[in-house]
Residue frames as qw, qx, qy, qz and C-alpha x, y, z in Angstrom:
[[0.709, -0.195, -0.616, 0.283, -72.38, 56.86, -46.25],
 [0.407, -0.872, -0.055, -0.267, -72.94, 58.15, -42.76],
 [0.193, 0.631, -0.619, 0.426, -69.97, 59.03, -40.57],
 [0.811, -0.321, -0.488, 0.037, -69.41, 56.42, -37.86],
 [0.574, -0.321, -0.360, 0.661, -67.14, 58.59, -35.76],
 [0.005, -0.973, -0.128, -0.195, -67.11, 62.10, -34.45],
 [0.664, 0.218, -0.301, 0.649, -63.91, 63.96, -33.67],
 [0.377, -0.915, -0.142, 0.011, -63.33, 66.04, -30.52],
 [0.476, 0.619, -0.333, 0.528, -60.35, 68.18, -30.19],
 [0.670, -0.725, 0.026, -0.155, -58.78, 67.69, -26.77],
 [0.053, 0.713, -0.663, 0.222, -55.44, 67.52, -24.94],
 [0.575, 0.048, -0.813, 0.077, -54.17, 64.12, -23.63],
 [0.022, -0.036, 0.702, -0.711, -54.95, 65.23, -19.97],
 [0.577, 0.110, 0.117, -0.800, -58.68, 65.87, -20.92],
 [0.710, 0.154, -0.590, -0.352, -58.76, 62.50, -22.73],
 [0.331, 0.091, -0.858, 0.383, -57.41, 60.76, -19.64],
 [0.255, 0.048, 0.555, -0.791, -60.19, 62.26, -17.53],
 [0.707, 0.165, -0.179, -0.664, -62.73, 61.20, -20.04],
 [0.570, 0.154, -0.807, -0.005, -61.20, 57.65, -19.95],
 [0.037, 0.024, -0.789, 0.612, -61.64, 57.64, -16.10],
 [0.501, 0.158, 0.263, -0.810, -65.29, 58.68, -16.37],
 [0.730, 0.207, -0.460, -0.461, -66.09, 56.14, -19.15],
 [0.462, 0.148, -0.859, 0.167, -64.40, 53.31, -17.37],
 [0.104, 0.019, 0.709, -0.697, -65.98, 54.00, -14.03],
 [0.632, 0.189, 0.035, -0.751, -69.44, 54.38, -15.72],
 [0.617, 0.254, -0.679, -0.306, -68.92, 51.10, -17.58],
 [0.290, 0.042, -0.890, 0.349, -68.15, 49.15, -14.38],
 [0.228, 0.128, 0.587, -0.766, -71.05, 50.78, -12.50],
 [0.590, 0.292, -0.054, -0.751, -73.68, 50.65, -15.19],
 [0.844, 0.277, -0.377, -0.261, -72.79, 47.29, -16.65],
 [0.442, -0.564, 0.684, -0.134, -71.31, 45.02, -13.89],
 [0.220, 0.255, -0.917, -0.213, -69.98, 41.57, -14.80],
 [0.104, 0.183, 0.961, -0.178, -72.62, 38.82, -15.11],
 [0.438, 0.439, 0.194, -0.760, -75.29, 40.98, -16.71],
 [0.799, 0.471, 0.343, -0.150, -77.07, 40.12, -19.95],
 [0.727, 0.110, 0.382, 0.560, -75.14, 39.44, -23.12],
 [0.260, 0.818, 0.269, 0.436, -76.22, 42.79, -24.51],
 [0.379, -0.920, 0.096, -0.022, -75.04, 44.70, -21.31],
 [0.758, -0.387, 0.348, 0.393, -71.69, 42.91, -21.53],
 [0.582, 0.467, 0.392, 0.539, -71.26, 44.02, -25.10],
 [0.046, -0.948, -0.111, -0.295, -72.00, 47.58, -24.01],
 [0.624, -0.744, 0.170, 0.170, -69.53, 47.27, -21.17],
 [0.749, -0.084, 0.362, 0.549, -66.68, 46.04, -23.37],
 [0.404, 0.678, 0.321, 0.523, -67.33, 48.73, -26.04],
 [0.191, -0.954, 0.005, -0.230, -67.12, 51.39, -23.44],
 [0.711, -0.572, 0.278, 0.299, -63.98, 49.87, -21.83],
 [0.677, 0.321, 0.360, 0.557, -62.47, 49.88, -25.43],
 [0.104, 0.893, 0.162, 0.407, -63.36, 53.53, -25.69],
 [0.474, -0.870, 0.130, 0.040, -61.73, 54.36, -22.39],
 [0.754, -0.243, 0.362, 0.491, -58.47, 52.56, -23.38],
 [0.511, 0.568, 0.322, 0.559, -58.51, 54.53, -26.62],
 [0.103, -0.954, -0.096, -0.266, -58.89, 57.72, -24.71],
 [0.696, -0.654, 0.178, 0.237, -56.07, 56.88, -22.43],
 [0.740, 0.053, 0.362, 0.565, -53.71, 56.42, -25.37],
 [0.320, 0.871, 0.288, 0.238, -54.64, 59.74, -26.90],
 [0.591, -0.093, -0.083, 0.797, -51.62, 61.95, -27.35],
 [0.007, 0.611, 0.149, -0.778, -53.59, 65.16, -27.95],
 [0.150, 0.166, -0.537, -0.814, -55.39, 66.75, -31.02],
 [0.638, 0.015, -0.270, -0.721, -58.28, 65.20, -32.65],
 [0.271, -0.117, 0.919, -0.261, -59.84, 62.32, -30.70],
 [0.482, -0.041, -0.631, -0.607, -62.10, 59.97, -32.72],
 [0.342, -0.011, 0.752, -0.563, -65.15, 58.68, -30.88],
 [0.045, 0.306, 0.908, 0.281, -67.90, 56.27, -32.02],
 [0.284, -0.224, -0.152, -0.920, -70.91, 58.39, -32.95],
 [0.658, -0.370, -0.564, -0.336, -73.27, 55.70, -31.61],
 [0.628, -0.271, -0.568, 0.458, -71.61, 55.83, -28.24],
 [0.141, 0.364, -0.121, 0.912, -71.86, 59.55, -27.70],
 [0.580, -0.575, -0.207, -0.538, -75.14, 59.37, -25.68],
 [0.872, -0.368, -0.285, 0.149, -73.44, 56.84, -23.30],
 [0.555, 0.169, -0.205, 0.788, -70.14, 58.94, -23.14],
 [0.119, -0.516, 0.022, -0.848, -72.07, 62.00, -22.24],
 [0.756, -0.545, -0.206, -0.298, -74.10, 60.11, -19.63],
 [0.831, -0.162, -0.314, 0.429, -70.86, 58.72, -18.20],
 [0.295, 0.290, -0.171, 0.895, -69.42, 62.33, -17.78],
 [0.394, -0.561, -0.069, -0.725, -72.62, 63.57, -16.22],
 [0.864, -0.433, -0.245, -0.077, -72.78, 60.68, -13.74],
 [0.771, 0.012, -0.284, 0.570, -69.06, 60.54, -12.96],
 [0.260, 0.184, -0.207, 0.925, -68.81, 64.28, -12.12],
 [0.449, -0.567, -0.327, -0.608, -72.30, 64.54, -10.77],
 [0.494, -0.575, 0.376, -0.533, -73.41, 64.41, -7.12],
 [0.950, -0.136, 0.159, -0.231, -73.61, 60.53, -7.20],
 [0.844, 0.458, -0.198, 0.196, -70.42, 59.91, -9.04],
 [0.803, -0.404, -0.063, 0.434, -66.81, 59.56, -7.83],
 [0.544, 0.405, 0.097, 0.729, -65.33, 62.33, -9.87],
 [0.297, -0.786, -0.287, 0.460, -64.44, 65.71, -8.48],
 [0.298, -0.347, 0.268, 0.848, -63.39, 69.16, -9.74],
 [0.407, 0.640, 0.017, -0.651, -64.45, 71.29, -12.70],
 [0.165, -0.238, 0.840, 0.458, -63.30, 68.60, -15.24],
 [0.315, 0.463, 0.827, -0.053, -66.91, 67.53, -15.71],
 [0.286, 0.821, 0.219, -0.443, -67.94, 71.03, -17.00],
 [0.003, -0.619, 0.568, 0.542, -65.00, 71.13, -19.42],
 [0.204, 0.032, 0.952, 0.225, -65.78, 67.58, -20.73],
 [0.335, 0.594, 0.684, -0.257, -69.40, 68.37, -21.07],
 [0.249, 0.817, -0.057, -0.516, -68.70, 71.45, -23.06],
 [0.132, -0.452, 0.773, 0.425, -66.25, 69.56, -25.15],
 [0.238, 0.171, 0.950, 0.106, -68.73, 66.78, -25.90],
 [0.325, 0.675, 0.518, -0.414, -71.72, 69.01, -26.48],
 [0.144, 0.609, -0.364, -0.690, -70.09, 70.46, -29.66],
 [0.178, 0.161, -0.860, -0.451, -70.83, 67.20, -31.44]]
């Protein structure tokens, strides 16, 4: 049976920054009123953001099938067009690229 989750070792602060990026991306990429499929993606990403917000540190389990969207969220959020600032994007990109 294939693994459905990947684990990422991160502190609670990094998980909160990841939650910010994923939440902002979900709202920007999948606004309310879109297709049913888009709304399912939006809710799944918002659930992941909530999960990241509650992470106390250590191994963070993320859905394997969401990893491309999570990486895209970090690239967008901390990129030129996104609202994020600082070098947290580089840290999160490195953290997520290990999986």
